[in-house]
C-alpha positions as CSV (number, residue, x, y, z in Angstrom):
1,M,38.1,264.2,-118.5
2,T,37.2,261.5,-121.1
3,I,39.2,263.1,-124.2
4,A,42.1,263.2,-122.1
5,V,41.3,259.7,-121.2
6,F,41.1,258.3,-124.7
7,L,44.1,260.5,-126.7
8,G,46.3,260.1,-123.1
9,S,46.2,256.3,-123.7
10,L,46.3,256.0,-126.4
11,L,49.3,258.1,-127.0
12,A,51.6,256.9,-124.0
13,A,51.3,253.6,-125.2
14,M,52.3,254.8,-128.9
15,A,54.8,256.8,-127.6
16,L,56.0,253.3,-124.9
17,G,56.6,251.7,-129.1
18,I,53.7,249.5,-128.4
19,P,51.8,248.8,-131.6
20,I,49.3,250.2,-133.3
21,A,46.3,247.2,-132.9
22,F,47.7,247.0,-129.0
23,S,47.5,250.5,-128.5
24,L,44.2,251.4,-129.5
25,L,43.6,247.9,-127.3
26,L,44.6,249.6,-124.3
27,C,43.0,252.9,-124.7
28,G,39.1,251.1,-124.9
29,V,40.2,248.9,-121.5
30,A,41.8,252.9,-120.5
31,L,38.3,254.0,-121.5
32,M,36.3,251.1,-120.2
33,W,38.2,251.6,-116.0
34,Q,37.0,255.2,-117.2
35,M,33.5,254.9,-117.4
36,N,33.9,251.5,-114.5
37,M,32.6,249.2,-116.8
38,F,35.2,246.8,-117.5
39,D,34.7,243.6,-119.5
40,A,36.4,241.8,-120.6
41,Q,34.1,239.9,-122.8
42,I,32.8,243.1,-124.5
43,L,36.2,243.3,-125.5
44,A,36.5,240.3,-127.2
45,Q,32.9,240.5,-128.4
46,N,33.6,243.8,-129.5
47,L,37.2,242.6,-131.3
48,I,35.7,240.0,-133.3
49,E,33.2,241.4,-134.6
50,G,35.1,244.4,-135.8
51,S,36.5,242.4,-138.2
52,N,33.6,240.7,-139.1
53,S,32.3,243.2,-142.2
54,F,30.5,242.1,-145.1
55,P,32.3,245.0,-147.2
56,L,35.6,244.2,-145.6
57,L,36.2,241.1,-147.6
58,A,36.7,243.7,-150.5
59,V,40.8,244.4,-148.8
60,P,42.5,241.2,-148.8
61,F,40.7,240.5,-152.7
62,F,42.7,243.9,-153.2
63,M,45.5,243.3,-151.5
64,L,45.9,239.6,-153.5
65,A,45.3,241.8,-156.5
66,G,47.9,243.9,-156.2
67,E,50.5,241.1,-155.3
68,I,49.2,239.3,-158.3
69,M,49.8,242.3,-160.7
70,N,53.0,243.2,-159.5
71,T,54.4,239.9,-159.9
72,G,52.5,238.9,-162.7
73,G,53.5,241.2,-165.5
74,L,49.8,243.9,-165.5
75,S,52.2,246.9,-164.0
76,K,55.2,246.3,-165.9
77,R,53.4,246.1,-169.5
78,I,51.2,249.6,-167.7
79,V,55.0,250.6,-167.5
80,D,56.0,250.1,-170.7
81,F,52.6,251.5,-172.1
82,A,53.5,254.5,-170.9
83,M,57.1,254.7,-171.6
84,A,56.0,254.2,-175.8
85,L,53.5,257.5,-175.1
86,V,55.0,260.2,-173.3
87,G,58.4,259.1,-172.4
88,H,60.1,260.8,-175.7
89,V,59.0,264.5,-173.7
90,R,61.3,266.1,-172.3
91,G,61.9,264.6,-168.8
92,G,59.5,262.0,-170.7
93,L,60.8,259.7,-167.5
94,G,58.9,261.8,-165.1
95,Y,55.8,262.3,-167.1
96,V,55.9,258.6,-167.5
97,T,56.3,257.9,-163.7
98,I,52.8,259.6,-163.4
99,V,50.4,258.4,-166.2
100,A,51.8,254.3,-164.9
101,A,50.9,255.9,-161.5
102,C,47.4,256.6,-162.1
103,L,46.6,253.4,-164.3
104,L,48.1,251.7,-161.7
105,S,46.2,253.1,-159.3
106,A,43.3,252.4,-161.1
107,L,44.2,248.2,-160.4
108,S,45.7,247.4,-157.3
109,G,44.1,250.7,-154.8
110,S,47.8,250.6,-152.7
111,A,50.1,252.7,-152.3
112,V,53.0,251.0,-150.3
113,A,52.1,248.3,-153.9
114,D,52.6,251.2,-156.4
115,A,55.1,253.1,-155.2
116,A,57.3,249.7,-154.7
117,A,56.4,248.2,-158.1
118,L,57.0,251.9,-160.2
119,T,60.5,251.8,-157.6
120,A,61.4,248.4,-159.1
121,L,60.7,249.7,-162.9
122,L,61.3,253.0,-163.3
123,L,64.1,254.5,-160.7
124,P,66.8,252.6,-161.9
125,M,66.1,254.2,-165.7
126,M,65.6,258.0,-164.3
127,V,69.0,257.5,-163.3
128,K,70.6,256.4,-165.8
129,A,68.6,258.8,-167.9
130,G,70.6,261.9,-166.1
131,H,67.5,262.7,-163.8
132,D,69.0,263.2,-159.3
133,K,67.9,260.5,-158.1
134,A,66.4,262.3,-154.6
135,R,63.7,263.7,-157.4
136,S,63.1,261.0,-159.0
137,G,63.0,259.1,-155.9
138,G,60.8,261.9,-154.6
139,L,58.5,261.7,-157.3
140,I,58.1,257.8,-157.3
141,A,56.4,258.3,-153.6
142,A,54.7,261.5,-154.5
143,C,52.4,259.2,-157.0
144,G,52.7,256.3,-154.8
145,V,49.6,258.7,-152.6
146,I,47.4,258.4,-155.6
147,G,47.4,254.6,-155.5
148,P,44.5,255.0,-152.0
149,I,42.5,257.9,-154.3
150,I,41.9,256.7,-157.6
151,P,39.1,253.8,-157.3
152,P,39.6,250.9,-156.3
153,S,41.0,252.2,-152.8
154,I,41.8,249.8,-150.2
155,G,41.6,253.1,-148.1
156,F,37.9,254.2,-149.2
157,V,36.7,251.0,-148.8
158,I,38.4,251.2,-144.7
159,F,36.7,255.0,-144.3
160,G,34.0,253.6,-145.9
161,V,32.9,250.3,-143.3
162,S,34.4,253.2,-140.1
163,A,31.5,255.7,-141.8
164,N,28.3,253.8,-142.7
165,V,29.6,255.4,-145.9
166,S,28.4,253.5,-149.2
167,I,31.4,253.3,-151.3
168,S,30.2,252.8,-154.6
169,K,30.0,257.0,-154.0
170,L,33.3,257.8,-152.1
171,F,35.6,255.3,-155.5
172,L,33.1,256.8,-157.8
173,A,33.6,260.7,-155.9
174,G,38.1,259.1,-156.3
175,I,38.4,259.9,-159.8
176,F,38.9,263.5,-160.6
177,P,41.0,264.3,-157.6
178,G,43.0,262.2,-158.2
179,I,43.6,262.7,-161.7
180,V,44.0,266.3,-160.6
181,L,46.8,265.2,-157.9
182,G,48.2,263.3,-161.2
183,A,48.2,266.8,-163.5
184,G,49.6,268.7,-160.3
185,L,52.6,266.6,-160.0
186,W,53.1,266.7,-163.6
187,I,53.5,270.4,-163.7
188,T,56.3,270.7,-160.7
189,W,58.2,267.4,-162.4
190,W,57.5,270.2,-165.6
191,W,58.9,273.2,-163.2
192,L,61.3,271.1,-162.0
193,T,63.1,269.1,-164.9
194,R,62.8,272.8,-167.1
195,K,66.3,273.8,-167.2
196,E,67.5,270.2,-167.3
197,Q,70.2,270.0,-170.7
198,L,69.1,265.9,-170.8
199,T,68.5,264.2,-174.6
200,P,65.1,261.8,-174.5
201,P,64.1,259.2,-176.1
202,P,63.3,258.9,-179.8
203,R,59.4,258.9,-180.4
204,Q,57.8,256.7,-180.4
205,P,56.1,255.3,-183.8
206,L,52.6,255.0,-183.4
207,S,52.7,251.9,-184.8
208,A,55.3,250.6,-181.1
209,V,52.4,253.0,-179.0
210,L,49.8,250.7,-180.5
211,A,51.7,247.5,-180.1
212,A,52.9,248.5,-176.6
213,M,48.5,249.5,-175.7
214,R,48.1,245.9,-176.8
215,R,50.1,244.1,-174.5
216,A,48.8,246.1,-171.6
217,T,45.1,245.8,-172.9
218,W,44.6,243.6,-170.9
219,A,45.8,244.9,-167.7
220,L,43.6,248.6,-169.1
221,M,40.4,246.0,-169.0
222,L,40.3,246.1,-164.8
223,P,39.0,249.3,-164.5
224,V,37.1,249.1,-167.2
225,I,35.1,246.7,-165.5
226,I,35.7,247.7,-162.4
227,L,33.9,251.0,-162.7
228,V,31.8,250.1,-165.0
229,G,30.5,247.1,-162.9
230,L,30.4,249.8,-160.2
231,R,28.5,252.3,-161.5
232,M,26.4,250.7,-163.6
233,G,25.4,248.3,-160.0
234,V,26.4,245.1,-161.7
235,F,28.4,244.3,-158.2
236,T,29.0,246.0,-154.7
237,P,32.7,247.4,-154.0
238,T,33.2,243.6,-151.8
239,E,32.5,242.0,-155.8
240,A,34.3,244.5,-157.1
241,A,37.6,242.5,-155.8
242,V,37.1,239.6,-156.1
243,V,36.1,239.9,-160.1
244,A,40.0,241.8,-159.6
245,A,42.0,239.5,-157.6
246,V,40.2,236.7,-160.1
247,Y,40.9,238.4,-162.9
248,A,44.1,239.9,-162.0
249,L,45.1,236.0,-161.4
250,F,44.0,234.8,-164.4
251,V,45.4,237.2,-166.6
252,A,49.4,236.6,-165.0
253,S,48.9,233.2,-165.5
254,V,46.9,232.2,-168.5
255,I,47.8,235.5,-170.7
256,Y,50.7,236.7,-169.8
257,R,52.2,233.4,-168.7
258,E,54.6,234.7,-165.9
259,L,53.2,233.6,-162.7
260,S,54.5,230.7,-161.7
261,W,53.3,227.8,-159.3
262,A,56.4,228.9,-156.9
263,Q,55.4,232.5,-157.5
264,L,51.5,232.5,-156.9
265,F,52.0,230.4,-153.4
266,E,54.5,233.2,-152.4
267,V,51.6,235.7,-154.1
268,F,49.1,234.1,-150.9
269,Q,51.6,234.7,-148.6
270,A,52.5,238.4,-149.0
271,A,48.6,239.1,-149.3
272,A,48.1,237.7,-146.5
273,K,50.3,238.9,-144.3
274,T,49.4,242.7,-145.0
275,T,45.9,241.4,-144.7
276,A,45.6,240.2,-141.3
277,V,48.1,243.4,-140.0
278,V,45.8,245.6,-141.6
279,M,42.3,243.4,-140.8
280,F,44.2,243.4,-136.9
281,L,44.1,247.5,-136.8
282,V,40.0,247.6,-138.1
283,A,39.1,244.8,-135.0
284,A,41.8,247.0,-132.3
285,A,40.1,250.3,-133.8
286,M,36.7,249.2,-133.8
287,V,36.1,248.2,-129.9
288,S,37.9,252.1,-129.4
289,A,35.0,253.1,-131.7
290,W,32.5,251.4,-130.0
291,L,33.4,252.6,-126.4
292,I,34.0,256.2,-128.1
293,T,30.4,256.6,-129.1
294,V,28.6,254.1,-125.4
295,A,31.4,257.3,-123.7
296,N,29.7,260.0,-126.1
297,L,33.0,261.3,-126.9
298,P,31.6,262.6,-130.8
299,Q,28.7,265.2,-129.2
300,Q,32.2,266.3,-126.4
301,V,33.8,267.2,-129.6
302,I,30.7,268.8,-131.2
303,T,30.7,270.8,-128.4
304,L,34.1,272.0,-127.9
305,L,34.2,272.8,-131.4
306,E,30.6,274.5,-132.1
307,P,31.1,277.8,-132.5
308,L,33.0,276.3,-136.0
309,L,29.8,274.6,-137.0
310,G,28.6,277.5,-139.2
311,S,30.9,277.8,-140.8
312,P,31.6,274.0,-142.5
313,T,34.8,275.6,-145.0
314,V,36.2,276.7,-141.4
315,L,35.7,273.2,-139.9
316,M,37.5,271.9,-142.8
317,L,40.7,273.3,-142.5
318,A,40.2,272.7,-139.4
319,I,40.3,269.0,-140.0
320,M,42.3,268.4,-142.3
321,I,45.2,270.4,-140.5
322,L,45.2,268.1,-137.9
323,C,45.3,265.6,-140.5
324,M,48.2,266.4,-141.5
325,I,49.5,266.8,-138.6
326,V,48.3,263.5,-137.6
327,G,49.8,262.1,-140.5
328,T,53.4,263.2,-139.5
329,A,53.1,260.4,-136.8
330,M,50.3,257.6,-137.6
331,D,50.4,256.0,-140.9
332,M,47.3,255.6,-142.7
333,T,45.3,253.3,-141.9
334,P,45.2,253.9,-138.0
335,T,44.6,257.5,-138.4
336,I,41.3,257.3,-140.4
337,L,40.5,254.2,-138.3
338,I,40.9,256.5,-134.9
339,L,39.6,259.7,-136.2
340,T,36.5,259.0,-138.6
341,P,33.5,257.6,-135.3
342,V,35.0,260.7,-133.6
343,L,35.1,263.1,-136.9
344,M,31.7,262.0,-138.7
345,P,29.4,262.9,-136.3
346,L,30.9,266.6,-136.4
347,V,31.2,266.7,-139.8
348,K,27.5,265.8,-140.5
349,A,26.6,268.3,-136.9
350,A,28.1,271.1,-140.0
351,G,25.3,269.6,-143.1
352,I,29.2,269.0,-144.8
353,D,28.4,265.9,-147.2
354,P,30.3,262.7,-146.2
355,I,31.9,261.6,-149.1
356,Y,32.6,265.1,-149.8
357,F,34.5,264.5,-145.8
358,G,35.7,261.5,-146.6
359,V,37.7,262.0,-150.5
360,L,39.2,264.8,-148.2
361,F,40.1,262.9,-145.3
362,I,41.6,259.7,-147.6
363,I,43.4,262.7,-149.7
364,N,44.6,264.0,-146.8
365,N,45.6,260.8,-145.2
366,S,47.5,259.6,-148.4
367,I,49.9,262.3,-148.4
368,G,50.2,261.9,-144.8
369,L,52.3,258.0,-146.1
370,V,55.3,260.5,-147.6
371,T,54.8,263.4,-145.1
372,P,58.5,262.4,-142.5
373,P,59.6,261.1,-140.5
374,V,56.8,258.2,-140.4
375,G,56.0,258.2,-144.4
376,T,55.6,254.3,-144.8
377,V,55.7,255.1,-148.9
378,L,59.1,256.7,-148.3
379,N,60.4,254.1,-146.1
380,V,59.0,252.1,-148.9
381,V,60.6,254.0,-152.5
382,A,64.6,254.5,-149.6
383,G,64.5,250.6,-149.1
384,V,63.6,249.8,-153.3
385,G,64.9,251.9,-154.2
386,R,68.3,251.3,-152.0
387,M,68.7,255.2,-150.9
388,R,68.9,257.2,-148.1
389,M,66.0,258.3,-145.6
390,D,66.9,261.7,-146.1
391,D,67.2,261.7,-150.2
392,V,63.8,260.5,-150.7
393,T,62.0,263.0,-148.4
394,R,64.2,265.6,-149.7
395,G,63.1,265.2,-153.5
396,V,59.3,264.8,-152.1
397,M,59.1,268.3,-150.7
398,P,58.0,270.7,-153.7
399,F,55.7,267.5,-155.0
400,M,53.8,267.1,-151.3
401,A,53.9,270.9,-150.8
402,V,51.6,270.8,-154.6
403,Q,50.0,267.8,-153.5
404,F,48.3,270.0,-150.1
405,V,48.2,273.6,-152.0
406,V,45.6,271.0,-154.3
407,M,43.9,269.2,-151.3
408,F,43.4,272.8,-149.5
409,L,42.5,274.6,-153.0
410,M,39.0,271.3,-153.1
411,V,38.4,272.0,-149.7
412,L,38.2,276.6,-150.7
413,F,35.8,275.3,-153.5
414,P,34.0,271.4,-153.0
415,Q,33.1,271.9,-156.5
416,I,36.0,269.9,-157.9
417,V,34.4,266.9,-156.1
418,M,31.6,267.3,-156.0
419,V,30.6,268.3,-159.6
420,P,32.2,265.7,-161.4
421,A,31.7,262.9,-158.2
422,R,26.9,263.4,-159.1
423,W,28.1,263.5,-162.8
424,F,29.7,259.8,-162.6
425,Y,26.7,258.4,-160.1
């Protein structure tokens, strides 16, 4: 009965068009009524405590760092470096997009920010070079998925807080899977464009490549600082977010001098608005998470799925399919906040490594950002690139299919994730 009340109230509120944060609060109220323990004071206390978390401070600072990088010229220099590196290859602009996406992922940790930057910088160039606009937009959208996987990652921060799992270990475990997803996109782009008769730009001389790398050096140093700092225990993920924001601000305003005082106010305003949305979602979800625990909902789910506990691989496959279905209708952050407190006891009962599960869970939810009809990144690419949503959806399909194939390979062969992760630890 408790599961029916939880799902029924949540889905009914969402079906009525109520924003997801308020839907979560209504779901919490419904659970309290069902358990005959409604108390507005408890509701308010959990709402406030839901966002009162030191690790969650990483979210606004990573948001701010991403906004500064896009406005202050760091993203542009990353793209220019990738262009000089692989732009001369047949279909080179697609490879530039993939390389730039992997590098940008190590800077901002936000799929939306990366997709917006890549669309504005590269989509006009790809269309001008003769590439199909829908396919190009689809590739850019699929590349945005890498953003929440290669550290730093806002998704890992939210999951780590919700699941009480080491965020630093999640960051380090996400490096190799993100690169593998990029490799899958590389092969897919090569296959789709192998018959195109387009003349690529001439190969850049080594001096031009080195010059582009030199111009991008300050931007490229940021992921090195973050990863080395986390690996050596110099700072926590929250402190890493502060370092990223301060470093990006210094480079954009003092070194590159592309960030003016007027732009700085707009950057802070944009980061604050995005942070407010995310943090209210987190706070509302923590109310539901507390009530889920009080109602003993995880144990009821474990009882329902007890036949699968003896086979971790089958259980992971079932969870991944569930997340794929949810991802078609819900954004990444609410999906993490709603499903994590329900699934984590099940994962632990089956003996699945929480870090491994966290990486696969975030990969699945990241791909959900390009899964129609709700895909947030699809909307961003369509809006920034002035494209029809149908065209972006058509273009992203082959890339999305390959990303799901890569994800299920990681489910069947956990060593793809865990062996490199333990090396990075």
